[in-house]
Kinemage of the C-alpha trace (Angstrom):
@kinemage 1
@onewidth
@group {chain A} dominant
@subgroup {mainchain}
@vectorlist {calphas} color= white
{ca met a 1} P 0.011 0.019 0.007
{ca gly a 2} L 1.731 3.116 -1.141
{ca arg a 3} L 1.690 6.368 -3.166
{ca phe a 4} L 4.011 8.567 -5.084
{ca val a 5} L 4.079 12.240 -4.346
{ca lys a 6} L 6.329 14.394 -6.478
{ca asn a 7} L 8.287 11.247 -7.563
{ca thr a 8} L 8.872 10.126 -3.983
{ca ala a 9} L 7.318 6.856 -2.853
{ca tyr a 10} L 5.518 6.699 0.463
{ca ala a 11} L 4.350 3.403 1.924
{ca leu a 12} L 2.888 1.981 5.087
{ca pro a 13} L 3.319 -1.577 6.309
{ca tyr a 14} L 0.294 -3.730 5.587
{ca gly a 15} L 0.134 -6.918 7.586
{ca phe a 16} L 0.706 -8.509 10.945
{ca tyr a 17} L 4.193 -9.783 11.434
{ca leu a 18} L 5.370 -11.517 14.583
{ca arg a 19} L 9.083 -10.720 14.910
{ca ala a 20} L 9.694 -12.345 18.231
{ca thr a 21} L 8.240 -15.040 20.425
{ca phe a 22} L 9.086 -15.251 24.079
{ca tyr a 23} L 8.454 -18.498 25.940
{ca asn a 24} L 9.765 -20.392 28.996
{ca lys a 25} L 11.988 -23.115 27.702
{ca arg a 26} L 11.993 -24.940 31.052
{ca leu a 27} L 8.198 -24.954 31.231
{ca phe a 28} L 7.956 -26.135 27.622
{ca ala a 29} L 10.373 -28.932 28.358
{ca gln a 30} L 8.363 -30.041 31.389
{ca ala a 31} L 5.266 -30.268 29.148
{ca gly a 32} L 7.161 -32.221 26.537
{ca ile a 33} L 7.038 -29.452 23.948
{ca ser a 34} L 10.198 -29.066 21.792
{ca gly a 35} L 9.802 -25.510 20.609
{ca pro a 36} L 7.570 -22.482 20.181
{ca pro a 37} L 4.259 -22.914 18.429
{ca lys a 38} L 4.044 -22.106 14.684
{ca thr a 39} L 0.222 -21.816 14.388
{ca leu a 40} L -2.693 -20.760 16.563
{ca asp a 41} L -3.775 -24.417 16.779
{ca glu a 42} L -0.316 -25.422 18.025
{ca met a 43} L -0.514 -22.563 20.568
{ca ala a 44} L -3.796 -23.829 21.916
{ca asp a 45} L -2.436 -27.423 22.172
{ca asp a 46} L 0.651 -26.276 23.907
{ca ala a 47} L -1.352 -24.265 26.351
{ca lys a 48} L -3.403 -27.424 27.196
{ca lys a 49} L -0.164 -29.434 27.767
{ca ile a 50} L 1.301 -26.712 29.958
{ca ser a 51} L -1.925 -26.432 31.951
{ca ala a 52} L -1.627 -30.139 32.838
{ca ile a 53} L 1.625 -29.363 34.775
{ca pro a 54} L 0.771 -28.667 38.454
{ca gly a 55} L 0.956 -24.913 39.286
{ca ser a 56} L 1.067 -23.775 35.615
{ca gln a 57} L -2.554 -22.811 35.027
{ca met a 58} L -1.798 -19.047 35.054
{ca thr a 59} L 0.793 -19.481 32.251
{ca ala a 60} L -1.647 -21.426 30.114
{ca ala a 61} L -4.348 -18.832 30.784
{ca gly a 62} L -2.043 -16.061 29.650
{ca val a 63} L -1.264 -17.944 26.377
{ca leu a 64} L -4.919 -18.562 25.754
{ca ala a 65} L -5.805 -14.938 26.535
{ca leu a 66} L -3.567 -13.757 23.725
{ca val a 67} L -5.311 -15.844 21.007
{ca pro a 68} L -8.448 -13.726 20.701
{ca val a 69} L -6.450 -10.526 20.736
{ca cys a 70} L -4.272 -11.738 17.838
{ca val a 71} L -7.305 -12.940 15.880
{ca phe a 72} L -9.141 -9.589 16.566
{ca phe a 73} L -6.137 -7.611 15.318
{ca leu a 74} L -5.834 -9.810 12.179
{ca leu a 75} L -9.477 -9.117 11.299
{ca ile a 76} L -9.360 -5.346 11.756
{ca gln a 77} L -5.772 -4.428 10.669
{ca arg a 78} L -7.009 -3.495 7.164
{ca his a 79} L -9.439 -1.050 8.624
{ca leu a 80} L -6.933 0.370 11.065
{ca val a 81} L -4.410 1.057 8.304
{ca arg a 82} L -7.093 2.564 6.026
{ca gly a 83} L -8.338 4.822 8.905
{ca leu a 84} L -4.847 5.909 9.881
{ca thr a 85} L -3.919 6.862 6.375
{ca ala a 86} L -7.169 8.461 5.251
{ca gly a 87} L -6.308 11.929 3.990
{ca ala a 88} L -2.678 11.575 4.966
{ca val a 89} L -1.268 11.803 1.445
{ca lys a 90} L -2.651 14.314 -1.057
{ca gly a 91} L -1.705 13.852 -4.637
């Protein structure tokens, strides 16, 4: 998504890119998980495995709480970008 103004290109990022994932390697190892999840389904499965470990329910709840937020952002990102850029570039 971009525009040219007086032969200069202007663009805004369009998409949701996860550049970093933070996770507790020790907790994942206790649950028998070899690495970070690559999909939302894997994240949900990993959260269930982690919640089976005694005392880890809060960690699993935190992981599961992020899923709806990510899905919501993926659904509205197009509208956010459109709204943020409305009228920003004249030309």
